[in-house]
N, C-alpha and C positions, 0 to 999 in steps of 0.2 A: 730237869725240872716237870714236873707232876702239871699236865693239861689241868684248868679248869672247867669246874660245872656252872655254864652259866645258864642263865633263864632268863629268857625275852617273854616279855608282859606283853602282850595288845589288847588292846579294845577291842569287841567283837563285830562292831561295827565304827567304821570312820580312821582305822587306825591313820598314819600317815605312810604309804607301800615304802619308798626310800627312809625313814628313821626306822624300819621293820629291815629290810632287803639289805641297804649296805654292810651294819652293822652284823647281823646274819651272817653272809657271804664272810665277811672281815673273821670273824672268832673262826667259821668253819675252817676254812682255808688254812690257819693260824694253829688249827687240831685239835682247837675245845672239845668240850663236852656239851654240846648246845640245845636245852628242851624248850621247845616255846608253849606258852600256856597262855587262853584268851580269857578272859571277862566271862562267856560261857562257851555253853556245847557243840559242838559243831564249826562247820567255817568260819571265819574269821573276813571280813570284805575291808578290804582299802578305801580310801577317799578316793585313788584312782584307779582303784576295780583289779589291784590283784584281788585275789581269794587263797588263802592258806586254810591247809589243816593246822590245826597248833595238837599239839601232842598229850597237852594235858587241860586242866582249867585250873583259875589261879584258886578256887575252893577244896583242891586236889594236889595242892603241891605240898610237900616236906622240906622246908628251907633247913635243915640242919646240913644237910650234904653243900649247898648250894657255896662257890665263891664267887659267884658277882650275882645280881639282881639289874637288869637293862628293862626298862618303862619306852617303847615307842610311841610320840606322840600322835596328834591329828585332831581333826574336830571332834572325835570320837569322846576323847580322855576327859571333859568334863559329867559328861552323862554315864560310862561305866570306869573311870580311873578315880574321880578324885576321890567319892563316899565312899571308895570299896573297901569295906574294913578288913574283910583279908590279907590283901591285899597291902593295908599298911603293917598289919602282923607279922607280913614275909618280911616289906621294908626293915621293920623294926631288928626283926629277928636277924635277916644279913648284915645290917650295920651292926646290929651290938656284939658280933662274933668280928668285928673287921674285916669281913666284905669289903669288895664292889658296891656300890649302889648306883646307879645312873637313870637320868631319866632326859627326855628331849621334849622338845615343844610344846607341848602343854601339859605334858605329865609329869614337870618337876610339881605342880601341884598338891600331887599324891604324895610325893617325899614332903611338903610344910605341912599335909595334913597328917600324917605317921608321927608326923614332929622330932624333926633328924637335921633340921635347918638351921635349929638355934644358933646363933653368930655365925653362921655359916656361909663361905662368899656361892654365889649361882648366878644361875640365867635362865630366863624360862621367854617361850613366845611370850610378846607384851599384848594384854589387852587389858583394860582396865582391870577384869576382874583378874586376873594371871598375877598381876600385879601386887593387888590388893591381899592377897591370898600370901604371895611369899613372903612380903615384907609385914601381914600378922603374924608370921609362924616365924619371925626372925629373922628370917632369912636376909643378907645382905647381895642386892642385888647388882650385877657387875654389866658393863657394854658388849662385853667381848662374847662371840657365836657359841664356844667352848668353853665353860671353866673346872680347874680342879682344884679341889678344897680337901688335902688330905685322900680318905679313899671313895670321894661322892666329885661324881659329874654330874655335871647338866648342859647343855644345850637348847640351844634359843629356837630352831626350827632345820626343816629340810635340808637348807644346803648346810649346815653342818653336822650333818649325818658322816660325812667322812673323818674328818677332824675327829668327831664326838668319838667312833668307832677306834680309831688310834691310839685317840687318851685313854679309853678301859683296855684297850692290849697294853701298852704301857703299865698298868699296874695287875694286870693278870699274874 
């Protein structure tokens, strides 16, 4: 089986460390080709102090070869991910070609705003704003920590990082 090309997207500030780190290590360990993109240039800073040097920026990504797009969440999501038009284009491109699209914590709102949740089962880290966004986009919110609907995977927070990564790996 050919190994998958996976893009992991993080907010430049305030991504949730384990929501990036656990899937990243799982995909690498499985032998997949993993690229990390941030919403800005330079180092990206996690909520818990992790600093990573992404390979590229969201603006520079060519989605045509991607098998999966995985978005780490965290408190930086509303500021850096939710309204990012280029990220929305990447989500629609990968989803439109039948790739795996996944987001965890507050990041699923980016999927909602990209328009890929209509009638789909999903989850999100529940805040009044995130729940409103998901429901307004036609998402069918579930109470599970990880929800898989076809090739769409959502997780509800840091404690879901490992099962979230495992669910994605099953689809690759």
